[in-house]
PDB file of N, CA, C and O in Angstrom:
ATOM      1  N   MET A   1       0.812  -1.194   0.000  1.00  0.00           N
ATOM      2  CA  MET A   1       0.000   0.000   0.000  1.00  0.00           C
ATOM      3  C   MET A   1       0.858   1.262   0.000  1.00  0.00           C
ATOM      4  O   MET A   1       0.476   2.294  -0.551  1.00  0.00           O
ATOM      5  N   MET A   2       2.011   1.155   0.622  1.00  0.00           N
ATOM      6  CA  MET A   2       2.898   2.318   0.685  1.00  0.00           C
ATOM      7  C   MET A   2       3.397   2.706  -0.709  1.00  0.00           C
ATOM      8  O   MET A   2       3.573   3.889  -0.999  1.00  0.00           O
ATOM      9  N   TRP A   3       3.623   1.713  -1.566  1.00  0.00           N
ATOM     10  CA  TRP A   3       4.113   2.013  -2.910  1.00  0.00           C
ATOM     11  C   TRP A   3       3.078   2.812  -3.696  1.00  0.00           C
ATOM     12  O   TRP A   3       3.439   3.636  -4.536  1.00  0.00           O
ATOM     13  N   LEU A   4       1.782   2.572  -3.427  1.00  0.00           N
ATOM     14  CA  LEU A   4       0.737   3.327  -4.111  1.00  0.00           C
ATOM     15  C   LEU A   4       0.786   4.798  -3.715  1.00  0.00           C
ATOM     16  O   LEU A   4       0.643   5.674  -4.569  1.00  0.00           O
ATOM     17  N   TRP A   5       0.986   5.077  -2.429  1.00  0.00           N
ATOM     18  CA  TRP A   5       1.098   6.469  -1.979  1.00  0.00           C
ATOM     19  C   TRP A   5       2.314   7.153  -2.582  1.00  0.00           C
ATOM     20  O   TRP A   5       2.237   8.311  -2.994  1.00  0.00           O
ATOM     21  N   VAL A   6       3.439   6.442  -2.635  1.00  0.00           N
ATOM     22  CA  VAL A   6       4.650   7.017  -3.230  1.00  0.00           C
ATOM     23  C   VAL A   6       4.419   7.295  -4.718  1.00  0.00           C
ATOM     24  O   VAL A   6       4.811   8.344  -5.229  1.00  0.00           O
ATOM     25  N   TYR A   7       3.785   6.353  -5.400  1.00  0.00           N
ATOM     26  CA  TYR A   7       3.470   6.515  -6.816  1.00  0.00           C
ATOM     27  C   TYR A   7       2.612   7.757  -7.046  1.00  0.00           C
ATOM     28  O   TYR A   7       2.892   8.545  -7.949  1.00  0.00           O
ATOM     29  N   LEU A   8       1.565   7.937  -6.230  1.00  0.00           N
ATOM     30  CA  LEU A   8       0.677   9.081  -6.391  1.00  0.00           C
ATOM     31  C   LEU A   8       1.336  10.397  -5.998  1.00  0.00           C
ATOM     32  O   LEU A   8       1.066  11.431  -6.609  1.00  0.00           O
ATOM     33  N   ILE A   9       2.201  10.370  -4.980  1.00  0.00           N
ATOM     34  CA  ILE A   9       2.904  11.592  -4.584  1.00  0.00           C
ATOM     35  C   ILE A   9       3.861  12.036  -5.680  1.00  0.00           C
ATOM     36  O   ILE A   9       3.919  13.219  -6.014  1.00  0.00           O
ATOM     37  N   ILE A  10       4.607  11.100  -6.238  1.00  0.00           N
ATOM     38  CA  ILE A  10       5.503  11.445  -7.355  1.00  0.00           C
ATOM     39  C   ILE A  10       4.685  11.978  -8.522  1.00  0.00           C
ATOM     40  O   ILE A  10       5.089  12.937  -9.179  1.00  0.00           O
ATOM     41  N   GLY A  11       3.550  11.367  -8.779  1.00  0.00           N
ATOM     42  CA  GLY A  11       2.682  11.833  -9.869  1.00  0.00           C
ATOM     43  C   GLY A  11       2.166  13.232  -9.633  1.00  0.00           C
ATOM     44  O   GLY A  11       2.138  14.044 -10.558  1.00  0.00           O
ATOM     45  N   CYS A  12       1.755  13.533  -8.407  1.00  0.00           N
ATOM     46  CA  CYS A  12       1.261  14.882  -8.106  1.00  0.00           C
ATOM     47  C   CYS A  12       2.350  15.929  -8.279  1.00  0.00           C
ATOM     48  O   CYS A  12       2.095  17.014  -8.802  1.00  0.00           O
ATOM     49  N   VAL A  13       3.548  15.612  -7.846  1.00  0.00           N
ATOM     50  CA  VAL A  13       4.659  16.560  -7.988  1.00  0.00           C
ATOM     51  C   VAL A  13       5.000  16.771  -9.459  1.00  0.00           C
ATOM     52  O   VAL A  13       5.154  17.908  -9.904  1.00  0.00           O
ATOM     53  N   PHE A  14       5.118  15.681 -10.215  1.00  0.00           N
ATOM     54  CA  PHE A  14       5.474  15.792 -11.630  1.00  0.00           C
ATOM     55  C   PHE A  14       4.404  16.538 -12.413  1.00  0.00           C
ATOM     56  O   PHE A  14       4.715  17.451 -13.178  1.00  0.00           O
ATOM     57  N   CYS A  15       3.141  16.152 -12.226  1.00  0.00           N
ATOM     58  CA  CYS A  15       2.050  16.813 -12.950  1.00  0.00           C
ATOM     59  C   CYS A  15       1.882  18.263 -12.507  1.00  0.00           C
ATOM     60  O   CYS A  15       1.590  19.140 -13.320  1.00  0.00           O
ATOM     61  N   GLY A  16       2.067  18.503 -11.228  1.00  0.00           N
ATOM     62  CA  GLY A  16       1.943  19.869 -10.725  1.00  0.00           C
ATOM     63  C   GLY A  16       2.970  20.809 -11.342  1.00  0.00           C
ATOM     64  O   GLY A  16       2.656  21.953 -11.670  1.00  0.00           O
ATOM     65  N   CYS A  17       4.198  20.323 -11.499  1.00  0.00           N
ATOM     66  CA  CYS A  17       5.239  21.150 -12.116  1.00  0.00           C
ATOM     67  C   CYS A  17       4.929  21.432 -13.574  1.00  0.00           C
ATOM     68  O   CYS A  17       5.069  22.565 -14.035  1.00  0.00           O
ATOM     69  N   ASP A  18       4.510  20.408 -14.302  1.00  0.00           N
ATOM     70  CA  ASP A  18       4.176  20.601 -15.716  1.00  0.00           C
ATOM     71  C   ASP A  18       2.981  21.525 -15.899  1.00  0.00           C
ATOM     72  O   ASP A  18       3.010  22.439 -16.723  1.00  0.00           O
ATOM     73  N   ILE A  19       1.939  21.281 -15.130  1.00  0.00           N
ATOM     74  CA  ILE A  19       0.721  22.067 -15.284  1.00  0.00           C
ATOM     75  C   ILE A  19       0.930  23.501 -14.801  1.00  0.00           C
ATOM     76  O   ILE A  19       0.344  24.425 -15.365  1.00  0.00           O
ATOM     77  N   ALA A  20       1.747  23.706 -13.778  1.00  0.00           N
ATOM     78  CA  ALA A  20       2.005  25.060 -13.279  1.00  0.00           C
ATOM     79  C   ALA A  20       2.718  25.914 -14.328  1.00  0.00           C
ATOM     80  O   ALA A  20       2.457  27.111 -14.455  1.00  0.00           O
ATOM     81  N   ARG A  21       3.620  25.281 -15.076  1.00  0.00           N
ATOM     82  CA  ARG A  21       4.323  26.012 -16.137  1.00  0.00           C
ATOM     83  C   ARG A  21       3.333  26.477 -17.216  1.00  0.00           C
ATOM     84  O   ARG A  21       3.409  27.610 -17.691  1.00  0.00           O
ATOM     85  N   VAL A  22       2.424  25.608 -17.589  1.00  0.00           N
ATOM     86  CA  VAL A  22       1.413  25.952 -18.590  1.00  0.00           C
ATOM     87  C   VAL A  22       0.431  26.984 -18.035  1.00  0.00           C
ATOM     88  O   VAL A  22      -0.001  27.887 -18.752  1.00  0.00           O
ATOM     89  N   ALA A  23       0.084  26.844 -16.763  1.00  0.00           N
ATOM     90  CA  ALA A  23      -0.860  27.788 -16.148  1.00  0.00           C
ATOM     91  C   ALA A  23      -0.283  29.195 -16.093  1.00  0.00           C
ATOM     92  O   ALA A  23      -1.003  30.168 -16.318  1.00  0.00           O
ATOM     93  N   LYS A  24       1.000  29.313 -15.800  1.00  0.00           N
ATOM     94  CA  LYS A  24       1.633  30.636 -15.785  1.00  0.00           C
ATOM     95  C   LYS A  24       1.569  31.282 -17.163  1.00  0.00           C
ATOM     96  O   LYS A  24       1.337  32.484 -17.291  1.00  0.00           O
ATOM     97  N   LYS A  25       1.774  30.475 -18.176  1.00  0.00           N
ATOM     98  CA  LYS A  25       1.702  30.972 -19.546  1.00  0.00           C
ATOM     99  C   LYS A  25       0.281  31.437 -19.883  1.00  0.00           C
ATOM    100  O   LYS A  25       0.102  32.460 -20.544  1.00  0.00           O
ATOM    101  N   VAL A  26      -0.730  30.685 -19.429  1.00  0.00           N
ATOM    102  CA  VAL A  26      -2.129  31.041 -19.691  1.00  0.00           C
ATOM    103  C   VAL A  26      -2.499  32.331 -18.976  1.00  0.00           C
ATOM    104  O   VAL A  26      -3.179  33.183 -19.547  1.00  0.00           O
ATOM    105  N   VAL A  27      -2.057  32.481 -17.734  1.00  0.00           N
ATOM    106  CA  VAL A  27      -2.370  33.711 -16.992  1.00  0.00           C
ATOM    107  C   VAL A  27      -1.733  34.919 -17.668  1.00  0.00           C
ATOM    108  O   VAL A  27      -2.350  35.981 -17.759  1.00  0.00           O
ATOM    109  N   ASP A  28      -0.503  34.758 -18.141  1.00  0.00           N
ATOM    110  CA  ASP A  28       0.180  35.869 -18.800  1.00  0.00           C
ATOM    111  C   ASP A  28      -0.467  36.226 -20.139  1.00  0.00           C
ATOM    112  O   ASP A  28      -0.638  37.404 -20.450  1.00  0.00           O
ATOM    113  N   GLU A  29      -0.827  35.212 -20.933  1.00  0.00           N
ATOM    114  CA  GLU A  29      -1.344  35.479 -22.278  1.00  0.00           C
ATOM    115  C   GLU A  29      -2.829  35.818 -22.293  1.00  0.00           C
ATOM    116  O   GLU A  29      -3.237  36.764 -22.966  1.00  0.00           O
ATOM    117  N   LYS A  30      -3.634  35.069 -21.568  1.00  0.00           N
ATOM    118  CA  LYS A  30      -5.088  35.230 -21.642  1.00  0.00           C
ATOM    119  C   LYS A  30      -5.650  36.195 -20.615  1.00  0.00           C
ATOM    120  O   LYS A  30      -6.738  36.738 -20.808  1.00  0.00           O
ATOM    121  N   GLY A  31      -4.928  36.418 -19.530  1.00  0.00           N
ATOM    122  CA  GLY A  31      -5.393  37.349 -18.514  1.00  0.00           C
ATOM    123  C   GLY A  31      -6.450  36.784 -17.579  1.00  0.00           C
ATOM    124  O   GLY A  31      -7.232  37.537 -17.000  1.00  0.00           O
ATOM    125  N   TYR A  32      -6.482  35.459 -17.426  1.00  0.00           N
ATOM    126  CA  TYR A  32      -7.430  34.852 -16.482  1.00  0.00           C
ATOM    127  C   TYR A  32      -7.027  35.177 -15.058  1.00  0.00           C
ATOM    128  O   TYR A  32      -5.876  35.520 -14.788  1.00  0.00           O
ATOM    129  N   GLU A  33      -7.984  35.065 -14.147  1.00  0.00           N
ATOM    130  CA  GLU A  33      -7.716  35.288 -12.735  1.00  0.00           C
ATOM    131  C   GLU A  33      -6.790  34.194 -12.204  1.00  0.00           C
ATOM    132  O   GLU A  33      -7.042  33.012 -12.438  1.00  0.00           O
ATOM    133  N   PRO A  34      -5.728  34.566 -11.498  1.00  0.00           N
ATOM    134  CA  PRO A  34      -4.804  33.553 -10.978  1.00  0.00           C
ATOM    135  C   PRO A  34      -5.441  32.564 -10.007  1.00  0.00           C
ATOM    136  O   PRO A  34      -5.010  31.414  -9.929  1.00  0.00           O
ATOM    137  N   VAL A  35      -6.463  32.995  -9.264  1.00  0.00           N
ATOM    138  CA  VAL A  35      -7.118  32.096  -8.312  1.00  0.00           C
ATOM    139  C   VAL A  35      -7.849  30.974  -9.058  1.00  0.00           C
ATOM    140  O   VAL A  35      -7.792  29.815  -8.647  1.00  0.00           O
ATOM    141  N   VAL A  36      -8.519  31.313 -10.129  1.00  0.00           N
ATOM    142  CA  VAL A  36      -9.236  30.318 -10.922  1.00  0.00           C
ATOM    143  C   VAL A  36      -8.249  29.340 -11.541  1.00  0.00           C
ATOM    144  O   VAL A  36      -8.490  28.133 -11.551  1.00  0.00           O
ATOM    145  N   VAL A  37      -7.158  29.849 -12.049  1.00  0.00           N
ATOM    146  CA  VAL A  37      -6.148  28.991 -12.664  1.00  0.00           C
ATOM    147  C   VAL A  37      -5.511  28.081 -11.611  1.00  0.00           C
ATOM    148  O   VAL A  37      -5.207  26.924 -11.900  1.00  0.00           O
ATOM    149  N   ALA A  38      -5.308  28.589 -10.400  1.00  0.00           N
ATOM    150  CA  ALA A  38      -4.727  27.770  -9.329  1.00  0.00           C
ATOM    151  C   ALA A  38      -5.644  26.612  -8.961  1.00  0.00           C
ATOM    152  O   ALA A  38      -5.170  25.500  -8.728  1.00  0.00           O
ATOM    153  N   VAL A  39      -6.943  26.856  -8.905  1.00  0.00           N
ATOM    154  CA  VAL A  39      -7.895  25.784  -8.598  1.00  0.00           C
ATOM    155  C   VAL A  39      -7.883  24.738  -9.706  1.00  0.00           C
ATOM    156  O   VAL A  39      -7.896  23.540  -9.426  1.00  0.00           O
ATOM    157  N   VAL A  40      -7.859  25.176 -10.947  1.00  0.00           N
ATOM    158  CA  VAL A  40      -7.816  24.245 -12.075  1.00  0.00           C
ATOM    159  C   VAL A  40      -6.522  23.435 -12.051  1.00  0.00           C
ATOM    160  O   VAL A  40      -6.541  22.240 -12.346  1.00  0.00           O
ATOM    161  N   VAL A  41      -5.414  24.055 -11.711  1.00  0.00           N
ATOM    162  CA  VAL A  41      -4.135  23.346 -11.623  1.00  0.00           C
ATOM    163  C   VAL A  41      -4.197  22.267 -10.551  1.00  0.00           C
ATOM    164  O   VAL A  41      -3.729  21.150 -10.774  1.00  0.00           O
ATOM    165  N   MET A  42      -4.759  22.579  -9.404  1.00  0.00           N
ATOM    166  CA  MET A  42      -4.855  21.578  -8.339  1.00  0.00           C
ATOM    167  C   MET A  42      -5.729  20.398  -8.751  1.00  0.00           C
ATOM    168  O   MET A  42      -5.380  19.244  -8.502  1.00  0.00           O
ATOM    169  N   VAL A  43      -6.853  20.687  -9.375  1.00  0.00           N
ATOM    170  CA  VAL A  43      -7.748  19.610  -9.800  1.00  0.00           C
ATOM    171  C   VAL A  43      -7.088  18.762 -10.887  1.00  0.00           C
ATOM    172  O   VAL A  43      -7.156  17.534 -10.844  1.00  0.00           O
ATOM    173  N   MET A  44      -6.460  19.407 -11.848  1.00  0.00           N
ATOM    174  CA  MET A  44      -5.822  18.655 -12.939  1.00  0.00           C
ATOM    175  C   MET A  44      -4.636  17.841 -12.441  1.00  0.00           C
ATOM    176  O   MET A  44      -4.394  16.746 -12.951  1.00  0.00           O
ATOM    177  N   SER A  45      -3.898  18.335 -11.471  1.00  0.00           N
ATOM    178  CA  SER A  45      -2.766  17.560 -10.969  1.00  0.00           C
ATOM    179  C   SER A  45      -3.242  16.317 -10.225  1.00  0.00           C
ATOM    180  O   SER A  45      -2.578  15.282 -10.274  1.00  0.00           O
ATOM    181  N   VAL A  46      -4.374  16.400  -9.540  1.00  0.00           N
ATOM    182  CA  VAL A  46      -4.930  15.218  -8.871  1.00  0.00           C
ATOM    183  C   VAL A  46      -5.474  14.232  -9.904  1.00  0.00           C
ATOM    184  O   VAL A  46      -5.294  13.024  -9.757  1.00  0.00           O
ATOM    185  N   ILE A  47      -6.127  14.727 -10.929  1.00  0.00           N
ATOM    186  CA  ILE A  47      -6.673  13.848 -11.963  1.00  0.00           C
ATOM    187  C   ILE A  47      -5.548  13.172 -12.751  1.00  0.00           C
ATOM    188  O   ILE A  47      -5.646  11.988 -13.072  1.00  0.00           O
ATOM    189  N   CYS A  48      -4.499  13.902 -13.062  1.00  0.00           N
ATOM    190  CA  CYS A  48      -3.419  13.365 -13.898  1.00  0.00           C
ATOM    191  C   CYS A  48      -2.350  12.613 -13.117  1.00  0.00           C
ATOM    192  O   CYS A  48      -1.470  12.008 -13.729  1.00  0.00           O
ATOM    193  N   SER A  49      -2.393  12.630 -11.809  1.00  0.00           N
ATOM    194  CA  SER A  49      -1.324  11.996 -11.033  1.00  0.00           C
ATOM    195  C   SER A  49      -1.171  10.502 -11.291  1.00  0.00           C
ATOM    196  O   SER A  49      -0.035  10.028 -11.292  1.00  0.00           O
ATOM    197  N   PRO A  50      -2.226   9.726 -11.508  1.00  0.00           N
ATOM    198  CA  PRO A  50      -1.994   8.312 -11.832  1.00  0.00           C
ATOM    199  C   PRO A  50      -1.391   8.101 -13.223  1.00  0.00           C
ATOM    200  O   PRO A  50      -0.868   7.026 -13.518  1.00  0.00           O
ATOM    201  N   LEU A  51      -1.464   9.108 -14.061  1.00  0.00           N
ATOM    202  CA  LEU A  51      -0.977   8.980 -15.437  1.00  0.00           C
ATOM    203  C   LEU A  51       0.419   9.561 -15.638  1.00  0.00           C
ATOM    204  O   LEU A  51       0.829   9.771 -16.779  1.00  0.00           O
ATOM    205  N   TRP A  52       1.156   9.824 -14.567  1.00  0.00           N
ATOM    206  CA  TRP A  52       2.422  10.525 -14.720  1.00  0.00           C
ATOM    207  C   TRP A  52       3.454   9.749 -15.538  1.00  0.00           C
ATOM    208  O   TRP A  52       4.256  10.398 -16.209  1.00  0.00           O
ATOM    209  N   PRO A  53       3.500   8.410 -15.538  1.00  0.00           N
ATOM    210  CA  PRO A  53       4.471   7.752 -16.421  1.00  0.00           C
ATOM    211  C   PRO A  53       4.201   8.031 -17.898  1.00  0.00           C
ATOM    212  O   PRO A  53       5.130   8.169 -18.693  1.00  0.00           O
ATOM    213  N   VAL A  54       2.916   8.114 -18.257  1.00  0.00           N
ATOM    214  CA  VAL A  54       2.570   8.427 -19.647  1.00  0.00           C
ATOM    215  C   VAL A  54       2.997   9.851 -19.979  1.00  0.00           C
ATOM    216  O   VAL A  54       3.569  10.096 -21.042  1.00  0.00           O
ATOM    217  N   LEU A  55       2.725  10.784 -19.084  1.00  0.00           N
ATOM    218  CA  LEU A  55       3.114  12.178 -19.322  1.00  0.00           C
ATOM    219  C   LEU A  55       4.631  12.334 -19.388  1.00  0.00           C
ATOM    220  O   LEU A  55       5.148  13.114 -20.187  1.00  0.00           O
ATOM    221  N   LEU A  56       5.341  11.584 -18.540  1.00  0.00           N
ATOM    222  CA  LEU A  56       6.803  11.622 -18.579  1.00  0.00           C
ATOM    223  C   LEU A  56       7.320  11.079 -19.893  1.00  0.00           C
ATOM    224  O   LEU A  56       8.244  11.642 -20.479  1.00  0.00           O
ATOM    225  N   GLY A  57       6.733   9.991 -20.364  1.00  0.00           N
ATOM    226  CA  GLY A  57       7.147   9.422 -21.649  1.00  0.00           C
ATOM    227  C   GLY A  57       6.890  10.364 -22.806  1.00  0.00           C
ATOM    228  O   GLY A  57       7.712  10.472 -23.716  1.00  0.00           O
ATOM    229  N   MET A  58       5.755  11.048 -22.782  1.00  0.00           N
ATOM    230  CA  MET A  58       5.455  11.994 -23.861  1.00  0.00           C
ATOM    231  C   MET A  58       6.399  13.188 -23.817  1.00  0.00           C
ATOM    232  O   MET A  58       6.814  13.683 -24.865  1.00  0.00           O
ATOM    233  N   SER A  59       6.743  13.657 -22.622  1.00  0.00           N
ATOM    234  CA  SER A  59       7.650  14.802 -22.545  1.00  0.00           C
ATOM    235  C   SER A  59       9.063  14.390 -22.952  1.00  0.00           C
ATOM    236  O   SER A  59       9.776  15.194 -23.553  1.00  0.00           O
ATOM    237  N   LEU A  60       9.488  13.169 -22.644  1.00  0.00           N
ATOM    238  CA  LEU A  60      10.797  12.699 -23.093  1.00  0.00           C
ATOM    239  C   LEU A  60      10.833  12.522 -24.600  1.00  0.00           C
ATOM    240  O   LEU A  60      11.848  12.811 -25.235  1.00  0.00           O
ATOM    241  N   ALA A  61       9.734  12.050 -25.178  1.00  0.00           N
ATOM    242  CA  ALA A  61       9.669  11.900 -26.633  1.00  0.00           C
ATOM    243  C   ALA A  61       9.735  13.252 -27.315  1.00  0.00           C
ATOM    244  O   ALA A  61      10.329  13.382 -28.385  1.00  0.00           O
ATOM    245  N   LYS A  62       9.125  14.263 -26.699  1.00  0.00           N
ATOM    246  CA  LYS A  62       9.145  15.610 -27.280  1.00  0.00           C
ATOM    247  C   LYS A  62      10.570  16.189 -27.227  1.00  0.00           C
ATOM    248  O   LYS A  62      10.984  16.893 -28.148  1.00  0.00           O
ATOM    249  N   VAL A  63      11.302  15.900 -26.176  1.00  0.00           N
ATOM    250  CA  VAL A  63      12.664  16.412 -26.032  1.00  0.00           C
ATOM    251  C   VAL A  63      13.597  15.773 -27.048  1.00  0.00           C
ATOM    252  O   VAL A  63      14.482  16.442 -27.581  1.00  0.00           O
ATOM    253  N   ARG A  64      13.410  14.502 -27.319  1.00  0.00           N
ATOM    254  CA  ARG A  64      14.287  13.789 -28.249  1.00  0.00           C
ATOM    255  C   ARG A  64      14.089  14.202 -29.696  1.00  0.00           C
ATOM    256  O   ARG A  64      14.970  13.966 -30.522  1.00  0.00           O
ATOM    257  N   ARG A  65      12.962  14.810 -30.027  1.00  0.00           N
ATOM    258  CA  ARG A  65      12.725  15.208 -31.422  1.00  0.00           C
ATOM    259  C   ARG A  65      13.608  16.283 -31.838  1.00  0.00           C
ATOM    260  O   ARG A  65      13.536  16.733 -32.982  1.00  0.00           O
TER     261      ARG A  65
END
């Protein structure tokens, strides 16, 4: 059971970093309220946390191109 918590914590950190970078760009370009974007970032990082190996693989594939 402990491995599941570690897996999800790593996923939350990885997804949070990726999504925060995109959210900063959206706030700067579109002018959305930072509070709304912060809530969306938190929700998306929780939703995407189980999928972090897929997101890591896609980001590594993008770097290699």
